[in-house]
C-alpha positions as protocol buffer text, in pm:
chain_id: "A"
residue {
  index: 1
  type: MET
  ca { x: 1103 y: 1956 z: 486 }
}
residue {
  index: 2
  type: ARG
  ca { x: 978 y: 2314 z: 663 }
}
residue {
  index: 3
  type: LEU
  ca { x: 1038 y: 2633 z: 650 }
}
residue {
  index: 4
  type: ARG
  ca { x: 1131 y: 2821 z: 940 }
}
residue {
  index: 5
  type: SER
  ca { x: 1226 y: 3235 z: 933 }
}
residue {
  index: 6
  type: ASN
  ca { x: 1236 y: 3214 z: 596 }
}
residue {
  index: 7
  type: ARG
  ca { x: 1469 y: 2927 z: 575 }
}
residue {
  index: 8
  type: LEU
  ca { x: 1372 y: 2584 z: 370 }
}
residue {
  index: 9
  type: TYR
  ca { x: 1501 y: 2286 z: 574 }
}
residue {
  index: 10
  type: VAL
  ca { x: 1483 y: 1965 z: 399 }
}
residue {
  index: 11
  type: LYS
  ca { x: 1615 y: 1585 z: 560 }
}
residue {
  index: 12
  type: LEU
  ca { x: 1745 y: 1380 z: 271 }
}
residue {
  index: 13
  type: SER
  ca { x: 1713 y: 1015 z: 344 }
}
residue {
  index: 14
  type: ASP
  ca { x: 2086 y: 859 z: 319 }
}
residue {
  index: 15
  type: ILE
  ca { x: 2007 y: 656 z: -52 }
}
residue {
  index: 16
  type: LEU
  ca { x: 1922 y: 1021 z: -135 }
}
residue {
  index: 17
  type: ARG
  ca { x: 2272 y: 1164 z: -58 }
}
residue {
  index: 18
  type: GLU
  ca { x: 2499 y: 1008 z: -257 }
}
residue {
  index: 19
  type: ALA
  ca { x: 2280 y: 1064 z: -541 }
}
residue {
  index: 20
  type: PRO
  ca { x: 2456 y: 1280 z: -811 }
}
residue {
  index: 21
  type: ARG
  ca { x: 2398 y: 1692 z: -773 }
}
residue {
  index: 22
  type: ARG
  ca { x: 2141 y: 1714 z: -1091 }
}
residue {
  index: 23
  type: VAL
  ca { x: 1893 y: 1470 z: -883 }
}
residue {
  index: 24
  type: HIS
  ca { x: 1962 y: 1713 z: -576 }
}
residue {
  index: 25
  type: GLN
  ca { x: 1886 y: 2027 z: -785 }
}
residue {
  index: 26
  type: ALA
  ca { x: 1553 y: 1818 z: -972 }
}
residue {
  index: 27
  type: LEU
  ca { x: 1427 y: 1729 z: -605 }
}
residue {
  index: 28
  type: ALA
  ca { x: 1487 y: 2039 z: -444 }
}
residue {
  index: 29
  type: HIS
  ca { x: 1285 y: 2257 z: -732 }
}
residue {
  index: 30
  type: ILE
  ca { x: 990 y: 1949 z: -705 }
}
residue {
  index: 31
  type: LEU
  ca { x: 991 y: 2067 z: -319 }
}
residue {
  index: 32
  type: VAL
  ca { x: 1001 y: 2398 z: -361 }
}
residue {
  index: 33
  type: ALA
  ca { x: 678 y: 2365 z: -627 }
}
residue {
  index: 34
  type: LYS
  ca { x: 511 y: 2158 z: -398 }
}
residue {
  index: 35
  type: LEU
  ca { x: 541 y: 2420 z: -98 }
}
residue {
  index: 36
  type: LEU
  ca { x: 441 y: 2687 z: -354 }
}
residue {
  index: 37
  type: ARG
  ca { x: 137 y: 2446 z: -473 }
}
residue {
  index: 38
  type: ARG
  ca { x: 319 y: 2552 z: -836 }
}
residue {
  index: 39
  type: LYS
  ca { x: 327 y: 2317 z: -1091 }
}
residue {
  index: 40
  type: VAL
  ca { x: 640 y: 2060 z: -1090 }
}
residue {
  index: 41
  type: ASP
  ca { x: 848 y: 2118 z: -1381 }
}
residue {
  index: 42
  type: GLU
  ca { x: 816 y: 1815 z: -1582 }
}
residue {
  index: 43
  type: GLU
  ca { x: 1258 y: 1753 z: -1692 }
}
residue {
  index: 44
  type: CYS
  ca { x: 1325 y: 1757 z: -1264 }
}
residue {
  index: 45
  type: GLU
  ca { x: 1008 y: 1524 z: -1209 }
}
residue {
  index: 46
  type: ARG
  ca { x: 1185 y: 1283 z: -1514 }
}
residue {
  index: 47
  type: ILE
  ca { x: 1521 y: 1337 z: -1352 }
}
residue {
  index: 48
  type: TYR
  ca { x: 1387 y: 1252 z: -1009 }
}
residue {
  index: 49
  type: ARG
  ca { x: 1169 y: 952 z: -1151 }
}
residue {
  index: 50
  type: ALA
  ca { x: 1467 y: 803 z: -1328 }
}
residue {
  index: 51
  type: TYR
  ca { x: 1684 y: 787 z: -1008 }
}
residue {
  index: 52
  type: ALA
  ca { x: 1421 y: 606 z: -797 }
}
residue {
  index: 53
  type: ALA
  ca { x: 1388 y: 385 z: -1015 }
}
residue {
  index: 54
  type: ASP
  ca { x: 1706 y: 262 z: -1076 }
}
residue {
  index: 55
  type: PRO
  ca { x: 1698 y: -102 z: -983 }
}
residue {
  index: 56
  type: ALA
  ca { x: 2020 y: -37 z: -736 }
}
residue {
  index: 57
  type: VAL
  ca { x: 1806 y: 224 z: -562 }
}
residue {
  index: 58
  type: LEU
  ca { x: 1534 y: 34 z: -522 }
}
residue {
  index: 59
  type: ARG
  ca { x: 1730 y: -288 z: -332 }
}
residue {
  index: 60
  type: ALA
  ca { x: 1890 y: 24 z: -111 }
}
residue {
  index: 61
  type: ALA
  ca { x: 1585 y: 157 z: 0 }
}
residue {
  index: 62
  type: GLU
  ca { x: 1431 y: -168 z: 16 }
}
residue {
  index: 63
  type: LEU
  ca { x: 1744 y: -302 z: 216 }
}
residue {
  index: 64
  type: ALA
  ca { x: 1689 y: -2 z: 459 }
}
residue {
  index: 65
  type: ARG
  ca { x: 1326 y: -51 z: 502 }
}
residue {
  index: 66
  type: ARG
  ca { x: 1396 y: -406 z: 627 }
}
residue {
  index: 67
  type: GLN
  ca { x: 1684 y: -317 z: 817 }
}
residue {
  index: 68
  type: ARG
  ca { x: 1509 y: 8 z: 977 }
}
residue {
  index: 69
  type: GLY
  ca { x: 1141 y: -91 z: 956 }
}
residue {
  index: 70
  type: ARG
  ca { x: 930 y: -319 z: 1203 }
}
residue {
  index: 71
  type: LYS
  ca { x: 575 y: -434 z: 1206 }
}
residue {
  index: 72
  type: ARG
  ca { x: 349 y: -414 z: 1491 }
}
residue {
  index: 73
  type: ILE
  ca { x: 213 y: -737 z: 1463 }
}
residue {
  index: 74
  type: LEU
  ca { x: -135 y: -828 z: 1661 }
}
residue {
  index: 75
  type: GLY
  ca { x: -191 y: -1140 z: 1534 }
}
residue {
  index: 76
  type: PRO
  ca { x: -469 y: -1326 z: 1295 }
}
residue {
  index: 77
  type: GLN
  ca { x: -730 y: -1395 z: 1569 }
}
residue {
  index: 78
  type: GLY
  ca { x: -948 y: -1110 z: 1565 }
}
residue {
  index: 79
  type: ARG
  ca { x: -1216 y: -1075 z: 1805 }
}
residue {
  index: 80
  type: TYR
  ca { x: -1448 y: -1194 z: 1600 }
}
residue {
  index: 81
  type: ARG
  ca { x: -1290 y: -1276 z: 1310 }
}
residue {
  index: 82
  type: ASN
  ca { x: -932 y: -1527 z: 1244 }
}
residue {
  index: 83
  type: LEU
  ca { x: -706 y: -1378 z: 939 }
}
residue {
  index: 84
  type: GLU
  ca { x: -580 y: -1706 z: 875 }
}
residue {
  index: 85
  type: HIS
  ca { x: -870 y: -1931 z: 843 }
}
residue {
  index: 86
  type: ALA
  ca { x: -1059 y: -1695 z: 577 }
}
residue {
  index: 87
  type: PHE
  ca { x: -666 y: -1661 z: 397 }
}
residue {
  index: 88
  type: GLN
  ca { x: -717 y: -2062 z: 362 }
}
residue {
  index: 89
  type: ARG
  ca { x: -1042 y: -2063 z: 293 }
}
residue {
  index: 90
  type: LEU
  ca { x: -985 y: -1768 z: -29 }
}
residue {
  index: 91
  type: ASN
  ca { x: -650 y: -1932 z: -140 }
}
residue {
  index: 92
  type: ARG
  ca { x: -769 y: -2269 z: -238 }
}
residue {
  index: 93
  type: LEU
  ca { x: -1104 y: -2095 z: -325 }
}
residue {
  index: 94
  type: TYR
  ca { x: -985 y: -1885 z: -572 }
}
residue {
  index: 95
  type: PHE
  ca { x: -615 y: -1949 z: -592 }
}
residue {
  index: 96
  type: GLY
  ca { x: -631 y: -2278 z: -573 }
}
residue {
  index: 97
  type: GLY
  ca { x: -436 y: -2346 z: -261 }
}
residue {
  index: 98
  type: ALA
  ca { x: -125 y: -2182 z: -438 }
}
residue {
  index: 99
  type: LEU
  ca { x: -29 y: -1880 z: -178 }
}
residue {
  index: 100
  type: ARG
  ca { x: 219 y: -1882 z: 66 }
}
residue {
  index: 101
  type: MET
  ca { x: 25 y: -1711 z: 348 }
}
residue {
  index: 102
  type: PRO
  ca { x: 242 y: -1446 z: 461 }
}
residue {
  index: 103
  type: ILE
  ca { x: 247 y: -1299 z: 814 }
}
residue {
  index: 104
  type: LEU
  ca { x: -131 y: -1204 z: 880 }
}
residue {
  index: 105
  type: THR
  ca { x: -253 y: -950 z: 1115 }
}
residue {
  index: 106
  type: TRP
  ca { x: -500 y: -672 z: 1226 }
}
residue {
  index: 107
  type: SER
  ca { x: -405 y: -323 z: 1250 }
}
residue {
  index: 108
  type: PRO
  ca { x: -383 y: -129 z: 1579 }
}
residue {
  index: 109
  type: TYR
  ca { x: -627 y: 139 z: 1476 }
}
residue {
  index: 110
  type: ARG
  ca { x: -996 y: 69 z: 1287 }
}
residue {
  index: 111
  type: SER
  ca { x: -935 y: 248 z: 998 }
}
residue {
  index: 112
  type: ARG
  ca { x: -1204 y: 384 z: 740 }
}
residue {
  index: 113
  type: THR
  ca { x: -917 y: 452 z: 483 }
}
residue {
  index: 114
  type: VAL
  ca { x: -704 y: 192 z: 408 }
}
residue {
  index: 115
  type: LEU
  ca { x: -861 y: -121 z: 495 }
}
residue {
  index: 116
  type: GLY
  ca { x: -601 y: -343 z: 434 }
}
residue {
  index: 117
  type: HIS
  ca { x: -271 y: -327 z: 251 }
}
residue {
  index: 118
  type: LEU
  ca { x: 55 y: -593 z: 228 }
}
residue {
  index: 119
  type: ASP
  ca { x: 388 y: -504 z: 296 }
}
residue {
  index: 120
  type: HIS
  ca { x: 610 y: -670 z: 36 }
}
residue {
  index: 121
  type: THR
  ca { x: 926 y: -591 z: 230 }
}
residue {
  index: 122
  type: HIS
  ca { x: 873 y: -787 z: 547 }
}
residue {
  index: 123
  type: ARG
  ca { x: 581 y: -980 z: 366 }
}
residue {
  index: 124
  type: THR
  ca { x: 316 y: -880 z: 603 }
}
residue {
  index: 125
  type: LEU
  ca { x: -70 y: -810 z: 481 }
}
residue {
  index: 126
  type: VAL
  ca { x: -246 y: -608 z: 766 }
}
residue {
  index: 127
  type: ILE
  ca { x: -646 y: -589 z: 759 }
}
residue {
  index: 128
  type: SER
  ca { x: -785 y: -329 z: 911 }
}
residue {
  index: 129
  type: ARG
  ca { x: -942 y: -390 z: 1303 }
}
residue {
  index: 130
  type: LEU
  ca { x: -1242 y: -215 z: 1193 }
}
residue {
  index: 131
  type: LEU
  ca { x: -1377 y: -502 z: 980 }
}
residue {
  index: 132
  type: ASP
  ca { x: -1317 y: -674 z: 1304 }
}
residue {
  index: 133
  type: ASP
  ca { x: -1649 y: -658 z: 1372 }
}
residue {
  index: 134
  type: PRO
  ca { x: -1995 y: -886 z: 1351 }
}
residue {
  index: 135
  type: ARG
  ca { x: -2171 y: -585 z: 1168 }
}
residue {
  index: 136
  type: ILE
  ca { x: -1959 y: -595 z: 887 }
}
residue {
  index: 137
  type: PRO
  ca { x: -2099 y: -858 z: 626 }
}
residue {
  index: 138
  type: GLU
  ca { x: -1848 y: -1148 z: 586 }
}
residue {
  index: 139
  type: PHE
  ca { x: -1823 y: -1041 z: 204 }
}
residue {
  index: 140
  type: PHE
  ca { x: -1683 y: -735 z: 249 }
}
residue {
  index: 141
  type: PHE
  ca { x: -1451 y: -893 z: 506 }
}
residue {
  index: 142
  type: GLU
  ca { x: -1351 y: -1144 z: 251 }
}
residue {
  index: 143
  type: TYR
  ca { x: -1297 y: -914 z: -19 }
}
residue {
  index: 144
  type: VAL
  ca { x: -1070 y: -694 z: 152 }
}
residue {
  index: 145
  type: LEU
  ca { x: -876 y: -976 z: 210 }
}
residue {
  index: 146
  type: PHE
  ca { x: -900 y: -1098 z: -125 }
}
residue {
  index: 147
  type: HIS
  ca { x: -785 y: -752 z: -278 }
}
residue {
  index: 148
  type: GLU
  ca { x: -516 y: -823 z: -28 }
}
residue {
  index: 149
  type: MET
  ca { x: -397 y: -1177 z: -153 }
}
residue {
  index: 150
  type: LEU
  ca { x: -382 y: -1029 z: -539 }
}
residue {
  index: 151
  type: HIS
  ca { x: -104 y: -844 z: -417 }
}
residue {
  index: 152
  type: LEU
  ca { x: 97 y: -1183 z: -389 }
}
residue {
  index: 153
  type: VAL
  ca { x: 27 y: -1251 z: -696 }
}
residue {
  index: 154
  type: TYR
  ca { x: 69 y: -916 z: -863 }
}
residue {
  index: 155
  type: PRO
  ca { x: 309 y: -734 z: -732 }
}
residue {
  index: 156
  type: PRO
  ca { x: 399 y: -361 z: -819 }
}
residue {
  index: 157
  type: ARG
  ca { x: 549 y: -274 z: -1154 }
}
residue {
  index: 158
  type: THR
  ca { x: 755 y: 32 z: -1171 }
}
residue {
  index: 159
  type: ILE
  ca { x: 683 y: 221 z: -1555 }
}
residue {
  index: 160
  type: ASN
  ca { x: 877 y: 520 z: -1614 }
}
residue {
  index: 161
  type: GLY
  ca { x: 973 y: 547 z: -1235 }
}
residue {
  index: 162
  type: LYS
  ca { x: 583 y: 568 z: -1108 }
}
residue {
  index: 163
  type: ARG
  ca { x: 481 y: 258 z: -928 }
}
residue {
  index: 164
  type: TYR
  ca { x: 184 y: 95 z: -1027 }
}
residue {
  index: 165
  type: TYR
  ca { x: -10 y: -177 z: -783 }
}
residue {
  index: 166
  type: HIS
  ca { x: -349 y: -186 z: -976 }
}
residue {
  index: 167
  type: THR
  ca { x: -253 y: -314 z: -1307 }
}
residue {
  index: 168
  type: ALA
  ca { x: -482 y: -404 z: -1518 }
}
residue {
  index: 169
  type: GLU
  ca { x: -440 y: -771 z: -1480 }
}
residue {
  index: 170
  type: PHE
  ca { x: -488 y: -700 z: -1129 }
}
residue {
  index: 171
  type: ARG
  ca { x: -842 y: -554 z: -1186 }
}
residue {
  index: 172
  type: GLU
  ca { x: -925 y: -822 z: -1398 }
}
residue {
  index: 173
  type: ALA
  ca { x: -860 y: -1084 z: -1130 }
}
residue {
  index: 174
  type: GLU
  ca { x: -1052 y: -860 z: -866 }
}
residue {
  index: 175
  type: ARG
  ca { x: -1358 y: -885 z: -1033 }
}
residue {
  index: 176
  type: ARG
  ca { x: -1373 y: -1289 z: -1005 }
}
residue {
  index: 177
  type: PHE
  ca { x: -1446 y: -1217 z: -635 }
}
residue {
  index: 178
  type: LYS
  ca { x: -1830 y: -1359 z: -623 }
}
residue {
  index: 179
  type: ASP
  ca { x: -1954 y: -1006 z: -479 }
}
residue {
  index: 180
  type: TYR
  ca { x: -1749 y: -791 z: -630 }
}
residue {
  index: 181
  type: GLU
  ca { x: -1969 y: -514 z: -733 }
}
residue {
  index: 182
  type: LYS
  ca { x: -2152 y: -528 z: -366 }
}
residue {
  index: 183
  type: ALA
  ca { x: -1838 y: -494 z: -206 }
}
residue {
  index: 184
  type: LYS
  ca { x: -1709 y: -189 z: -383 }
}
residue {
  index: 185
  type: ALA
  ca { x: -2010 y: -20 z: -321 }
}
residue {
  index: 186
  type: LEU
  ca { x: -1999 y: -60 z: 39 }
}
residue {
  index: 187
  type: ALA
  ca { x: -1610 y: 8 z: 20 }
}
residue {
  index: 188
  type: GLU
  ca { x: -1711 y: 340 z: -150 }
}
residue {
  index: 189
  type: ARG
  ca { x: -1989 y: 413 z: 158 }
}
residue {
  index: 190
  type: ILE
  ca { x: -1720 y: 311 z: 439 }
}
residue {
  index: 191
  type: ALA
  ca { x: -1504 y: 527 z: 292 }
}
residue {
  index: 192
  type: ASN
  ca { x: -1726 y: 825 z: 307 }
}
residue {
  index: 193
  type: GLY
  ca { x: -1839 y: 721 z: 681 }
}
residue {
  index: 194
  type: ARG
  ca { x: -2204 y: 623 z: 550 }
}
residue {
  index: 195
  type: ARG
  ca { x: -2368 y: 332 z: 751 }
}
residue {
  index: 196
  type: HIS
  ca { x: -2414 y: 7 z: 535 }
}
residue {
  index: 197
  type: ARG
  ca { x: -2690 y: -206 z: 548 }
}
residue {
  index: 198
  type: ARG
  ca { x: -2679 y: -611 z: 541 }
}
């Protein structure tokens, strides 16, 4: 979406092009409200979310991502750490060896804000290259990997058109990590750019 010469240009995904007129109208209201930094009309949001949460639309979106999207795979071996070895160890320790290993890769960049993510569509678990560093404590690297492994067990849930990645069950399972409190505190310091103490 962009505004040029008092004209608003919007590019829609092919999935949205086939949506009913009322969904297009609701989306137009939502986009204009966001552009003007105004409160989004609840009814418009409800209409759009209901459409986006429809199982047929979700399937079409996932299929499009699978066909069009590509993941940059750098592999599990980092300069200092190996994701496969760590995955196998954590899988035995916390999951009884029950998890099937996804594609594991380091991210191309040293992101501080996204330390890891699981791409369900491509079944790829990505860990920030920032953690492939001997100055980062091993417990913290393992915590981030453990957190992403939990997403294999607790996939996102859609409730009233909204996707929830960290449900109450997920959070409860996350607390099983041995150094949970220490790891959460360090995550906050890293996100804020402060140096950590070993």
